[in-house]
C-alpha positions, -999 to +999 in steps of 0.1 A: +000+000+000+012+035-008+018+060+020-001+092+011+023+114+031+054+104+011+065+119-022+058+099-054+086+079-068+093+087-104+124+065-107+148+094-101+173+089-073+189+119-056+227+116-055+242+116-021+252+151-008+289+140-007+290+137-045+274+171-050+299+186-026+328+171-045+315+183-078+309+218-067+343+220-052+359+207-084+339+232-105+349+261-082+386+251-083+385+249-121+369+284-123+395+298-099+424+283-119+410+298-151+406+332-134+442+331-121+455+321-155+438+350-171+451+375-145+486+360-148+486+364-185+474+400-183+502+408-158+529+392-180+517+411-211+512+443-191+547+441-177+562+437-212+541+467-225+550+488-195+588+480-197+589+490-234+568+522-228+590+533-199+622+527-219+608+547-248+597+575-225+632+577-209+648+578-244+626+608-254+631+625-220+669+620-222+670+635-257+648+664-248+620+654-271+593+669-249+568+677-277+571+641-289+562+628-254+530+649-254+521+638-290+523+602-279+505+607-246+468+603-239+445+632-248+445+642-211+480+655-213+485+687-234+517+704-245+511+736-227+539+758-214+537+746-178+538+709-187+569+715-209+586+735-181+578+707-157+594+680-179+624+702-185+628+709-148+626+672-139+652+663-166+675+692-156+673+683-119+675+645-121+696+642-152+694+613-177+674+582-168+699+553-169+679+523-155+645+515-143+633+492-116+597+481-116+583+479-081+546+475-088+522+470-117+485+474-119+467+464-151+431+477-156+412+465-187+378+478-196+358+488-226+386+480-251+411+502-232+441+490-212+456+512-185+489+500-170+502+518-139+538+509-129 
């Protein structure tokens, strides 16, 4: 006789909770590995881009190509008189850049734009 208080049996067996826990852990671990791989790749590429950009900036600064620096810069930086005086003062006071040491890097990617802060 069928007990009216029990749920009907449609032939589907619920897997034990232990299997669900293992599967959710495995999926979470896989997602985290993929996320870390993506971040690591972005940092490696960002570091290469930043190193090249810093060397190029130092070459132009050392050669006094201040207008060229502003032409290659983002639209936020303009080649007004104060900006030129500032770059000249920095170069005159500190001299030529000889070597760079990267202490920190932040890569921010959004809307097709990559901003690298080193």
